[in-house]
DRENVEX-618896 format. One record per residue (C-alpha): residue number from 1; residue in one letter; x, y negated, z. Coordinates in nm, 4 decimals. Layout:
+-----+-----+----------+----------+----------+
!   n ! res !        X !        Y !        Z !
+-----+-----+----------+----------+----------+
! NUM !   A !        X !        Y !        Z !
...
+-----+-----+----------+----------+----------+
! end
This chain:
+-----+-----+----------+----------+----------+
!   n ! res !        X !        Y !        Z !
+-----+-----+----------+----------+----------+
!   1 !   M !   0.0000 !   0.0000 !   0.0000 !
!   2 !   C !   0.1183 !  -0.3519 !  -0.0670 !
!   3 !   P !   0.2877 !  -0.4810 !   0.2473 !
!   4 !   V !   0.1006 !  -0.8098 !   0.2238 !
!   5 !   G !  -0.2370 !  -0.6423 !   0.2414 !
!   6 !   G !  -0.4469 !  -0.5832 !   0.5499 !
!   7 !   A !  -0.2785 !  -0.2640 !   0.6716 !
!   8 !   A !   0.0419 !  -0.2688 !   0.8700 !
!   9 !   P !   0.3441 !  -0.2291 !   0.6410 !
!  10 !   A !   0.5322 !   0.0984 !   0.6369 !
!  11 !   A !   0.8331 !  -0.0698 !   0.7935 !
!  12 !   F !   0.6260 !  -0.1462 !   1.1036 !
!  13 !   R !   0.5043 !   0.2137 !   1.1294 !
!  14 !   G !   0.8387 !   0.3908 !   1.1282 !
!  15 !   S !   1.1616 !   0.3807 !   1.3179 !
!  16 !   G !   1.5251 !   0.3241 !   1.2384 !
!  17 !   H !   1.6706 !   0.0776 !   0.9923 !
!  18 !   F !   1.5665 !   0.1047 !   0.6313 !
!  19 !   V !   1.4602 !  -0.0863 !   0.3205 !
!  20 !   V !   1.1342 !  -0.0429 !   0.1337 !
!  21 !   A !   1.0869 !  -0.1856 !  -0.2159 !
!  22 !   G !   0.7365 !  -0.2889 !  -0.3071 !
!  23 !   H !   0.5218 !  -0.4797 !  -0.5538 !
!  24 !   C !   0.3144 !  -0.7456 !  -0.3803 !
!  25 !   S !   0.0024 !  -0.8101 !  -0.5837 !
!  26 !   A !  -0.1482 !  -1.0107 !  -0.2984 !
!  27 !   V !   0.1106 !  -1.2837 !  -0.3480 !
!  28 !   G !   0.0800 !  -1.3339 !  -0.7201 !
!  29 !   Q !   0.2517 !  -1.0116 !  -0.8323 !
!  30 !   L !   0.5740 !  -1.1095 !  -0.6585 !
!  31 !   G !   0.8020 !  -0.8224 !  -0.5636 !
!  32 !   C !   0.9569 !  -0.8160 !  -0.2227 !
!  33 !   W !   1.1994 !  -0.6153 !  -0.0176 !
!  34 !   I !   1.1088 !  -0.5293 !   0.3360 !
!  35 !   C !   1.3809 !  -0.4765 !   0.5935 !
!  36 !   C !   1.3167 !  -0.3711 !   0.9468 !
!  37 !   R !   1.5564 !  -0.2977 !   1.2303 !
!  38 !   R !   1.4026 !  -0.1264 !   1.5297 !
!  39 !   S !   1.5139 !   0.0019 !   1.8654 !
!  40 !   R !   1.5666 !   0.3765 !   1.8905 !
!  41 !   R !   1.3808 !   0.3943 !   2.2178 !
!  42 !   A !   1.0331 !   0.5428 !   2.1881 !
!  43 !   G !   0.8864 !   0.2624 !   2.3973 !
!  44 !   D !   1.0020 !   0.0091 !   2.1400 !
!  45 !   S !   0.8839 !   0.2038 !   1.8352 !
!  46 !   A !   0.6887 !   0.0224 !   1.5665 !
!  47 !   L !   0.3955 !   0.2548 !   1.6177 !
!  48 !   T !   0.3762 !   0.1563 !   1.9851 !
!  49 !   Q !   0.3959 !  -0.2099 !   1.8907 !
!  50 !   S !   0.1165 !  -0.1662 !   1.6372 !
!  51 !   R !  -0.1128 !   0.0126 !   1.8818 !
!  52 !   R !  -0.0817 !  -0.2434 !   2.1583 !
!  53 !   K !  -0.1382 !  -0.5368 !   1.9199 !
!  54 !   P !   0.1035 !  -0.8083 !   2.0337 !
!  55 !   A !  -0.0477 !  -1.1246 !   2.1736 !
!  56 !   V !   0.1610 !  -1.3491 !   1.9473 !
!  57 !   G !   0.2802 !  -1.3048 !   1.5912 !
!  58 !   V !   0.5729 !  -1.5363 !   1.5175 !
!  59 !   V !   0.6112 !  -1.6381 !   1.1526 !
!  60 !   I !   0.9380 !  -1.7921 !   1.0306 !
!  61 !   V !   0.9894 !  -1.8933 !   0.6670 !
!  62 !   H !   1.3586 !  -1.8703 !   0.5816 !
!  63 !   Y !   1.5197 !  -2.0904 !   0.3192 !
!  64 !   G !   1.8681 !  -2.2322 !   0.3494 !
!  65 !   A !   2.0997 !  -2.1574 !   0.6402 !
!  66 !   P !   2.0725 !  -1.7984 !   0.7699 !
!  67 !   D !   2.2669 !  -1.8856 !   1.0847 !
!  68 !   L !   1.9933 !  -2.1303 !   1.1867 !
!  69 !   T !   1.7218 !  -1.8731 !   1.1171 !
!  70 !   V !   1.9047 !  -1.6184 !   1.3308 !
!  71 !   R !   1.9203 !  -1.8784 !   1.6098 !
!  72 !   A !   1.5444 !  -1.9288 !   1.5771 !
!  73 !   V !   1.4832 !  -1.5540 !   1.6071 !
!  74 !   D !   1.7277 !  -1.5228 !   1.8963 !
!  75 !   S !   1.5431 !  -1.7942 !   2.0891 !
!  76 !   L !   1.2181 !  -1.5965 !   2.0993 !
!  77 !   E !   1.2995 !  -1.3588 !   2.3843 !
!  78 !   E !   1.3726 !  -1.6333 !   2.6366 !
!  79 !   A !   1.0875 !  -1.8418 !   2.4973 !
!  80 !   A !   0.8477 !  -1.5571 !   2.5771 !
!  81 !   G !   0.9785 !  -1.5642 !   2.9335 !
!  82 !   G !   0.8907 !  -1.2005 !   2.9891 !
!  83 !   A !   0.5246 !  -1.3012 !   2.9956 !
!  84 !   V !   0.4272 !  -1.2759 !   2.6272 !
!  85 !   D !   0.4216 !  -0.9679 !   2.4062 !
!  86 !   Y !   0.5178 !  -1.0778 !   2.0550 !
!  87 !   E !   0.6452 !  -0.9634 !   1.7183 !
!  88 !   C !   0.8249 !  -1.1685 !   1.4530 !
!  89 !   V !   0.7922 !  -1.1780 !   1.0742 !
!  90 !   V !   1.0641 !  -1.3584 !   0.8784 !
!  91 !   I !   0.9776 !  -1.4419 !   0.5168 !
!  92 !   D !   1.2935 !  -1.4979 !   0.3130 !
!  93 !   N !   1.1532 !  -1.7253 !   0.0434 !
!  94 !   A !   1.4098 !  -1.6308 !  -0.2243 !
!  95 !   S !   1.6736 !  -1.8265 !  -0.0372 !
!  96 !   P !   2.0065 !  -1.8614 !  -0.2220 !
!  97 !   R !   2.1599 !  -1.7610 !   0.1117 !
!  98 !   P !   1.9560 !  -1.4517 !   0.2038 !
!  99 !   M !   1.8499 !  -1.3673 !   0.5538 !
! 100 !   Q !   2.0436 !  -1.0778 !   0.7030 !
! 101 !   P !   1.8967 !  -0.8059 !   0.9260 !
! 102 !   V !   1.8963 !  -0.8996 !   1.2931 !
! 103 !   A !   1.9104 !  -0.6889 !   1.6053 !
! 104 !   G !   1.5897 !  -0.6437 !   1.7963 !
! 105 !   P !   1.2921 !  -0.4129 !   1.8061 !
! 106 !   R !   1.0254 !  -0.6582 !   1.6939 !
! 107 !   V !   1.1558 !  -0.8287 !   1.3804 !
! 108 !   L !   1.0359 !  -0.7659 !   1.0251 !
! 109 !   I !   1.2201 !  -0.9340 !   0.7360 !
! 110 !   V !   1.0555 !  -0.9731 !   0.3953 !
! 111 !   R !   1.2488 !  -1.1067 !   0.0971 !
! 112 !   N !   1.0474 !  -1.2567 !  -0.1901 !
! 113 !   R !   1.1818 !  -1.2586 !  -0.5440 !
! 114 !   A !   1.0632 !  -1.6147 !  -0.6055 !
! 115 !   N !   1.0182 !  -1.9233 !  -0.3894 !
! 116 !   M !   0.6457 !  -1.9410 !  -0.3247 !
! 117 !   G !   0.6610 !  -2.2634 !  -0.1267 !
! 118 !   F !   0.6336 !  -2.2931 !   0.2494 !
! 119 !   A !   0.2538 !  -2.2766 !   0.2786 !
! 120 !   A !   0.2180 !  -1.9588 !   0.0715 !
! 121 !   A !   0.5071 !  -1.7875 !   0.2503 !
! 122 !   A !   0.3656 !  -1.8814 !   0.5912 !
! 123 !   N !   0.0278 !  -1.7351 !   0.4941 !
! 124 !   Q !   0.2055 !  -1.4208 !   0.3766 !
! 125 !   G !   0.3735 !  -1.3857 !   0.7130 !
! 126 !   A !   0.0438 !  -1.4373 !   0.8950 !
! 127 !   R !  -0.1074 !  -1.1469 !   0.7016 !
! 128 !   L !   0.1759 !  -0.9200 !   0.8133 !
! 129 !   T !   0.0961 !  -0.9446 !   1.1839 !
! 130 !   A !  -0.2246 !  -0.8412 !   1.3585 !
! 131 !   A !  -0.1741 !  -1.0718 !   1.6568 !
! 132 !   E !  -0.4613 !  -1.2979 !   1.7586 !
! 133 !   L !  -0.2270 !  -1.5935 !   1.8146 !
! 134 !   L !   0.0023 !  -1.7096 !   1.5338 !
! 135 !   L !   0.3183 !  -1.9044 !   1.6116 !
! 136 !   F !   0.4651 !  -2.0809 !   1.3076 !
! 137 !   L !   0.8267 !  -2.1736 !   1.3765 !
! 138 !   N !   1.0590 !  -2.3653 !   1.1443 !
! 139 !   N !   1.3729 !  -2.1726 !   1.0600 !
! 140 !   D !   1.5867 !  -2.4688 !   1.1698 !
! 141 !   A !   1.4157 !  -2.4872 !   1.5081 !
! 142 !   R !   1.4994 !  -2.3206 !   1.8373 !
! 143 !   L !   1.2495 !  -2.2674 !   2.1165 !
! 144 !   K !   1.3634 !  -2.3544 !   2.4661 !
! 145 !   P !   1.3192 !  -2.0982 !   2.7481 !
! 146 !   A !   0.9548 !  -2.0303 !   2.8393 !
! 147 !   A !   0.8297 !  -2.2478 !   2.5492 !
! 148 !   M !   0.6218 !  -1.9705 !   2.3926 !
! 149 !   A !   0.4757 !  -1.8782 !   2.7315 !
! 150 !   E !   0.3820 !  -2.2422 !   2.7951 !
! 151 !   M !   0.2099 !  -2.2708 !   2.4569 !
! 152 !   V !   0.0095 !  -1.9544 !   2.5188 !
! 153 !   R !  -0.0857 !  -2.0800 !   2.8646 !
! 154 !   A !  -0.1980 !  -2.4140 !   2.7197 !
! 155 !   L !  -0.4288 !  -2.2456 !   2.4690 !
! 156 !   R !  -0.5756 !  -2.0149 !   2.7305 !
! 157 !   E !  -0.6418 !  -2.3019 !   2.9694 !
! 158 !   E !  -0.8003 !  -2.5170 !   2.6972 !
! 159 !   P !  -1.0539 !  -2.2968 !   2.5137 !
! 160 !   G !  -1.1642 !  -2.5994 !   2.3102 !
! 161 !   L !  -0.8233 !  -2.6269 !   2.1439 !
! 162 !   A !  -0.7620 !  -2.4548 !   1.8117 !
! 163 !   A !  -0.3859 !  -2.5076 !   1.8202 !
! 164 !   V !  -0.1015 !  -2.6511 !   2.0245 !
! 165 !   A !   0.2428 !  -2.7669 !   1.9197 !
! 166 !   A !   0.5621 !  -2.7716 !   2.1203 !
! 167 !   R !   0.7266 !  -3.1030 !   2.2017 !
! 168 !   V !   0.9988 !  -3.1629 !   1.9409 !
! 169 !   T !   1.3458 !  -3.2852 !   2.0327 !
! 170 !   G !   1.6818 !  -3.3169 !   1.8644 !
! 171 !   S !   1.5973 !  -3.4109 !   1.5055 !
! 172 !   G !   1.6203 !  -3.7878 !   1.5365 !
! 173 !   E !   1.2775 !  -3.8098 !   1.3721 !
! 174 !   D !   0.9545 !  -3.9274 !   1.5288 !
! 175 !   Y !   0.7422 !  -3.6157 !   1.5660 !
! 176 !   R !   0.4985 !  -3.7599 !   1.8151 !
! 177 !   P !   0.1413 !  -3.6655 !   1.7290 !
! 178 !   M !   0.0040 !  -3.9255 !   1.4906 !
! 179 !   R !  -0.3093 !  -4.0284 !   1.3158 !
! 180 !   F !  -0.3675 !  -3.8893 !   0.9706 !
! 181 !   L !  -0.1571 !  -4.0337 !   0.6916 !
! 182 !   G !  -0.2843 !  -4.3576 !   0.5411 !
! 183 !   P !  -0.1674 !  -4.5379 !   0.2275 !
! 184 !   F !   0.0907 !  -4.7468 !   0.4179 !
! 185 !   N !   0.2410 !  -4.5128 !   0.6805 !
! 186 !   H !   0.5203 !  -4.3768 !   0.4631 !
! 187 !   A !   0.6040 !  -4.7212 !   0.3271 !
! 188 !   L !   0.6632 !  -4.8434 !   0.6838 !
! 189 !   G !   0.8858 !  -4.5432 !   0.7433 !
! 190 !   L !   1.0940 !  -4.6320 !   0.4372 !
! 191 !   L !   1.1525 !  -4.9739 !   0.5918 !
! 192 !   G !   1.2771 !  -4.8101 !   0.9093 !
! 193 !   W !   0.9707 !  -4.8875 !   1.1196 !
! 194 !   R !   0.8150 !  -4.6278 !   1.3458 !
! 195 !   T !   0.4425 !  -4.6338 !   1.4077 !
! 196 !   L !   0.2038 !  -4.4698 !   1.6510 !
! 197 !   R !   0.4627 !  -4.3387 !   1.8948 !
! 198 !   Y !   0.2126 !  -4.2479 !   2.1589 !
! 199 !   H !   0.2459 !  -3.9729 !   2.4140 !
! 200 !   T !  -0.0257 !  -3.7109 !   2.4197 !
! 201 !   G !  -0.0897 !  -3.3838 !   2.5939 !
! 202 !   C !  -0.3457 !  -3.1120 !   2.5436 !
! 203 !   G !  -0.6107 !  -3.3154 !   2.7191 !
! 204 !   R !  -0.5725 !  -3.6180 !   2.4918 !
! 205 !   P !  -0.6770 !  -3.6218 !   2.1275 !
! 206 !   A !  -0.4295 !  -3.6135 !   1.8394 !
! 207 !   D !  -0.5270 !  -3.6101 !   1.4742 !
! 208 !   W !  -0.2466 !  -3.3745 !   1.3831 !
! 209 !   V !   0.0664 !  -3.2119 !   1.5201 !
! 210 !   P !   0.3702 !  -3.0823 !   1.3291 !
! 211 !   A !   0.4233 !  -2.7149 !   1.2508 !
! 212 !   V !   0.7837 !  -2.7209 !   1.3719 !
! 213 !   A !   0.6492 !  -2.4903 !   1.6433 !
! 214 !   L !   0.2719 !  -2.4507 !   1.6150 !
! 215 !   L !   0.0631 !  -2.1913 !   1.7985 !
! 216 !   I !  -0.2842 !  -2.1443 !   1.6517 !
! 217 !   R !  -0.5698 !  -1.9056 !   1.7128 !
! 218 !   R !  -0.6036 !  -1.6640 !   1.4220 !
! 219 !   S !  -0.9796 !  -1.7167 !   1.4215 !
! 220 !   A !  -0.9319 !  -2.0910 !   1.3642 !
! 221 !   F !  -0.6562 !  -2.0369 !   1.1077 !
! 222 !   S !  -0.8676 !  -1.7899 !   0.9105 !
! 223 !   A !  -1.1804 !  -2.0050 !   0.9303 !
! 224 !   V !  -1.0118 !  -2.2819 !   0.7285 !
! 225 !   G !  -0.8339 !  -2.0448 !   0.4909 !
! 226 !   G !  -0.4862 !  -2.0813 !   0.6403 !
! 227 !   F !  -0.2359 !  -2.3251 !   0.4958 !
! 228 !   D !  -0.3361 !  -2.4788 !   0.1629 !
! 229 !   E !  -0.0974 !  -2.3188 !  -0.0871 !
! 230 !   G !  -0.1325 !  -2.6166 !  -0.3176 !
! 231 !   Y !   0.1364 !  -2.7772 !  -0.0989 !
! 232 !   F !   0.4814 !  -2.6517 !  -0.1907 !
! 233 !   F !   0.6683 !  -2.8257 !   0.0911 !
! 234 !   F !   0.5559 !  -3.0907 !   0.3437 !
! 235 !   E !   0.2079 !  -3.2042 !   0.4548 !
! 236 !   E !   0.0660 !  -2.8524 !   0.4854 !
! 237 !   D !   0.0510 !  -2.8936 !   0.8642 !
! 238 !   E !  -0.1296 !  -3.2277 !   0.8494 !
! 239 !   D !  -0.3723 !  -3.0871 !   0.5936 !
! 240 !   L !  -0.4387 !  -2.7846 !   0.8163 !
! 241 !   C !  -0.5150 !  -3.0075 !   1.1159 !
! 242 !   W !  -0.7398 !  -3.2265 !   0.9005 !
! 243 !   R !  -0.9447 !  -2.9250 !   0.7927 !
! 244 !   L !  -0.9657 !  -2.8085 !   1.1538 !
! 245 !   A !  -1.0881 !  -3.1546 !   1.2555 !
! 246 !   R !  -1.3599 !  -3.1424 !   0.9895 !
! 247 !   R !  -1.4896 !  -2.8329 !   1.1677 !
! 248 !   G !  -1.4849 !  -3.0146 !   1.5017 !
! 249 !   Q !  -1.1750 !  -2.8357 !   1.6314 !
! 250 !   R !  -0.8990 !  -3.0101 !   1.8276 !
! 251 !   V !  -0.5214 !  -2.9791 !   1.8386 !
! 252 !   G !  -0.2784 !  -3.0914 !   2.1071 !
! 253 !   V !   0.0731 !  -3.0677 !   2.2472 !
! 254 !   A !   0.1932 !  -2.8331 !   2.5199 !
! 255 !   E !   0.4223 !  -3.0866 !   2.6861 !
! 256 !   K !   0.6127 !  -2.8288 !   2.8910 !
! 257 !   A !   0.6973 !  -2.6336 !   2.5755 !
! 258 !   V !   1.0061 !  -2.7742 !   2.4059 !
! 259 !   V !   1.1544 !  -2.6932 !   2.0657 !
! 260 !   E !   1.4856 !  -2.8233 !   1.9368 !
! 261 !   H !   1.4695 !  -2.9112 !   1.5677 !
! 262 !   A !   1.7793 !  -2.9550 !   1.3507 !
! 263 !   G !   1.5765 !  -3.0988 !   1.0609 !
! 264 !   G !   1.6595 !  -3.1023 !   0.6902 !
! 265 !   A !   1.8183 !  -2.7568 !   0.6789 !
! 266 !   A !   1.6167 !  -2.6403 !   0.3789 !
! 267 !   L !   1.6172 !  -2.9558 !   0.1663 !
! 268 !   A !   1.7933 !  -3.2899 !   0.1608 !
! 269 !   G !   1.8428 !  -3.5920 !  -0.0616 !
! 270 !   P !   1.6226 !  -3.7026 !  -0.3540 !
! 271 !   V !   1.4541 !  -3.3623 !  -0.3910 !
! 272 !   R !   1.3289 !  -3.3851 !  -0.0325 !
! 273 !   I !   1.1885 !  -3.7354 !  -0.0881 !
! 274 !   D !   1.0225 !  -3.6340 !  -0.4159 !
! 275 !   L !   0.8533 !  -3.3326 !  -0.2564 !
! 276 !   L !   0.7408 !  -3.5413 !   0.0411 !
! 277 !   E !   0.5856 !  -3.8115 !  -0.1751 !
! 278 !   H !   0.4151 !  -3.5580 !  -0.4009 !
! 279 !   A !   0.2678 !  -3.3803 !  -0.0976 !
! 280 !   Q !   0.1555 !  -3.7047 !   0.0634 !
! 281 !   Q !  -0.0167 !  -3.8172 !  -0.2544 !
! 282 !   R !  -0.1987 !  -3.4845 !  -0.2712 !
! 283 !   F !  -0.3153 !  -3.5141 !   0.0878 !
! 284 !   L !  -0.4319 !  -3.8733 !   0.0431 !
! 285 !   E !  -0.6277 !  -3.7845 !  -0.2685 !
! 286 !   R !  -0.7959 !  -3.4922 !  -0.0931 !
! 287 !   R !  -0.8814 !  -3.6983 !   0.2133 !
! 288 !   L !  -0.9444 !  -4.0504 !   0.0828 !
! 289 !   G !  -0.9609 !  -4.0318 !  -0.2963 !
! 290 !   P !  -0.7621 !  -4.1776 !  -0.5883 !
! 291 !   I !  -0.7819 !  -4.5405 !  -0.4696 !
! 292 !   A !  -0.5805 !  -4.4472 !  -0.1596 !
! 293 !   V !  -0.3176 !  -4.2850 !  -0.3812 !
! 294 !   S !  -0.2857 !  -4.6056 !  -0.5823 !
! 295 !   G !  -0.2435 !  -4.8026 !  -0.2591 !
! 296 !   Y !   0.0178 !  -4.5548 !  -0.1415 !
! 297 !   R !   0.2201 !  -4.5854 !  -0.4614 !
! 298 !   A !   0.2058 !  -4.9640 !  -0.4481 !
! 299 !   A !   0.3086 !  -4.9706 !  -0.0817 !
! 300 !   V !   0.5998 !  -4.7325 !  -0.1339 !
! 301 !   G !   0.7177 !  -4.9256 !  -0.4402 !
! 302 !   G !   0.6985 !  -5.2530 !  -0.2491 !
! 303 !   A !   0.8842 !  -5.1058 !   0.0476 !
! 304 !   R !   1.1665 !  -4.9909 !  -0.1764 !
! 305 !   L !   1.1976 !  -5.3344 !  -0.3345 !
! 306 !   L !   1.2083 !  -5.4998 !   0.0088 !
! 307 !   K !   1.4678 !  -5.2545 !   0.1320 !
! 308 !   A !   1.6843 !  -5.3091 !  -0.1765 !
! 309 !   A !   1.6565 !  -5.6868 !  -0.1344 !
! 310 !   A !   1.7501 !  -5.6601 !   0.2329 !
! 311 !   R !   2.0635 !  -5.4662 !   0.1474 !
! 312 !   R !   2.1738 !  -5.7341 !  -0.0990 !
! 313 !   S !   2.0956 !  -6.0232 !   0.1356 !
! 314 !   P !   2.3690 !  -6.1205 !   0.3858 !
! 315 !   I !   2.0948 !  -6.2355 !   0.6249 !
! 316 !   L !   1.8212 !  -5.9752 !   0.5784 !
! 317 !   G !   2.0716 !  -5.6941 !   0.5533 !
! 318 !   R !   2.2530 !  -5.7850 !   0.8754 !
! 319 !   G !   2.2459 !  -5.5027 !   1.1242 !
! 320 !   R !   2.1217 !  -5.2427 !   0.8746 !
+-----+-----+----------+----------+----------+
! end
């Protein structure tokens, strides 16, 4: 059976370390290799894991630096704090630097033959775990001790929440929960201004939270169709939260859960900016219509002109 289908993949039902080649019709006829390293102890067998249905299924999309992805996987045990039963699915999205097998009884690695984009690969990983809670973790992020346990606790204590994010540190970027993207937000960011830096916890509303480390109920994730695969990279998390909000579901931040984010490990430079702007235009059109997209383009163009002028001016450019 195709490993992306509803049944557990063969690699999760056996033991030992082996490779299975398959043809994945469920992801657009993309082939994939499945690698699984498991403990030899009977208590850690894949069959045992499958029967007890882990509480959390961690999904990591790998592209770029394998050493960072390994760090992300290695952070899970302490993040669970001995209180959370979990399994981990790593989707190697045709990375030019492939993910290597890692030690541990609960890690499944899938390598795709083509880069499907983050949203599609994340959905693929979600289908490969039967857990009721899905934890999407960036491959360049590392959970701090007890972070996963704190996120699970936050969801259990707040039944009205569909999802919680960990508090992000270390990237130098402003990942505070924000209001949904408007036509001028990104333009202000290009000028170096930060907006809406407000502190929020699970009990206070946030329009959206980043998927650097995002724990979501499978029921809520499935109800909105998962991540929108029309997004190749960027904005898929904001779009997901927007669709949750349209169904009256809330998201928040588990303030005691901390994730360290390196940022920019997968993409950098002009390609990153191009993908970001394309994704933001798509989100604005879906949410507000074509007039908002026109306003966005005008604002971004104006911001770039102002920034260029500031760099040339001995007065305006001072201190930049």
